[in-house]
N, C-alpha and C positions, 0 to 999 in steps of 0.2 A: 078602085078606091083603096088608098093605103091605110093599113091598120095604124091606129094611134095608141101609144103606150104612155102610161104615167110612170116616169122614172122617179123612184123614191130612194132616199138614203137608207141604207141598210145598216143596222147596228149589229155588232158581233158580240155575243154573250159567251163567256167561258168561266170555268171554275179553276181557281188558283189555289193549290194546296200549299200551305206554309210548312216548310221543313222544321221538324221538331227534334231531330235526333242528334244534331251537332251543336256543341257549345260554341263553336267558332261563328255560327250564324247569328248568335244572340249577344247582346250587350247587357250585362247585369249592372244596374245603377244603384248605388248606395246613397243613403242619407246620413248627414252628420248626426251622431249620437243615437242612431237607431240601428239595432242589430239587423243584419241582412238575413234573408231567407236562405235555406239550403236547397240548392237546385241540382237535379240530376237529369242528364240527357241520355236517352237510349232509343232503341228501335221502337219501343212502345210509346214514346213521346217524352214530354217534359214532366218531371215530378217536382213539385214545389212543397217543401216542408216549412211550415210557418210555426215559429215558437216565439210569441211576443215580438214579432219581427216584421220587416217590410223592406222590399227592394224590387223595383220594377224590372221587367224583362222587355227589351226593345229589339225589334227586328226591322231593319231598314230595307225597303224594297230596292231592287236594282234600278228600277225606274218607276215613276209615279203611275198609279192605276186609278181609273174610274171604277168605283165599287158600288154595286146595287144592294149588297147584303152580305151576310156571312152565316156560317154554321160552325159551332164548336162542340166537340164531344168531350165530356169531363167525367172523372170519377173522384170520389172523396173518401177520406178517412178522418173522422172527427168533424168538428164544426166550429163556427164562431160562438163565442159567449154572447148571448143575446140579452138585450135589456127587456124589461117588462113591457115597454111600449116600443113597437117597431113601425111607427107611422111615418117616420122620416128616413131619408137616405142616410145610412150609417157611414161613419168615417172608415171603418174597416169593411173589407169585402172578401168573400171566399173566392171570387173571381170577377175581374173587370176586364173586358176586352176594349182597349182604347185604339181608335183610328186617328192617326195624326194627319190632319187635313191642311192642304196648302191654302194660303190666303195672301193678305196684303200686309200683315204685321211683320215688322223686322225688329231685331235687337241690335241697337247701336249706341255709341256714345256712353254717357254716364249710366244709362239704363243697363247696358251690357256689363259695365264694370261692376255694378252693385248687385246684379242678378245672382240668385242662388245657382249652384252648379247644375241642378237638374233642369233649370230653365235654359241655361246655355246649351245643355245637351239636347234639349227638346228642339230648339231652333236649328241646331246643327243637323237635324234629321231631314230638313227640307233641301231640295236640290239647290245647287249654286244659283245665285241671283233670283231665287224664289222666296216668298214670304210664307207666313204661317197664319192659319185661321185659329184653330185650337185643337185639342184632343177631344174627340167625342167618345165618351166611355159608355159601354153597355154592360150593366151590372146585374148580378144575381141578388135578389132580395129574399126575405124569409116570411113576409106577411102579405096576405092577399090584398089588403087595402093599399099596399105600396106599389103594386104592379102598374106600370105606366107612368109613375111619377118621374119628374125630371127637374133639374136645377143647374144653374151655373154655380160651380163650387165656390163656397164663401171665401176660400183662401186664394183663389186665382181665377180671373176671367178667361184664362187659357184652358180651363177644364169644364166640360159640360157632361152631365151624367143623366142616364135614363135607366130605370129598372125594366128589363125586358124579359126576365124569367124569375121563377120562384123555386127555391129548394125547400122541400119538406124536411122536418126533423128526422134524422136517421136515414135520409135518402142518400144512396151511395153512388148514383150515376145520373147524369143529366145531359140532354142535348139542348143547346141554346141556339136559336135562330133569330134572325132579324132581316127584314127587307125594308129598304129605304124608299121614301117617296121620290127622291131625286138622287142620282148618283153623287158620291163624294169623291173628290180627287185626293187619293191617299198617297202619302209618302212613306209611312212606316206604321208598324203595330207597336202598341205600348200596353203590356199586360201588367195589371196590378193585383197582387194578392197580399193582404196584410192582416196583422193581428196585434199591432203594437198598442193601439188605443184601448182595446178590450182585453189585452193580455191573453189572447187566444192561442191555442195550439191545434193545428190540423194539417192535413196533407191534401193537396189538389193535384191530380194527375191530368194533364192536358193531352188527350189522345189524338185529337184532330182539330185543325182550324182550316176552313176553306172559305176563300173570298169569292163572291160572285162578281166577276169583273165585266166591264162594259166598254166597248170601243165605239165612241160616238162617230 
């Protein structure tokens, strides 16, 4: 009697560490009429100094990856200026990790001509002949009742935000983790640290970002 075997497809899981020590690996995007952040790269990671400023950092993957989750290790000096009510997702954030997800949206014709520069740069992050879904942002909040809240950003349906961690007042270090229900097909990372709306001054040091990748 021959033995019978069930042949199942095997998924390969791996950890992808994002390089943080070289300026050449990252693209610093500026906005019209908004002061850019001051960014320093070193063996310790990326240090972002925010002074009533905002300018995203973008890292394009060599090839798209299916991602199950991530881990980020952060340190802080100073903090956002917080309002008396923190029950809604704020425009400024001490750290947002954005994952640029491939999809079916494309930028062409008149829409491309009139699009702001940051939108054009966002679509340029997807591989050739591929479209865009949106940026999924995973934010740090400051109030317990906001943890888990999410929204499509009121200024653009290309941005979706979720509060996945909380920072206590005077807390100087934080590890942020998130596991997804389904893998996301990622083309790039988009880090947002801003203080222009609240006129905040603080420094965030990004010591580690690791993506949990998935090969279907």
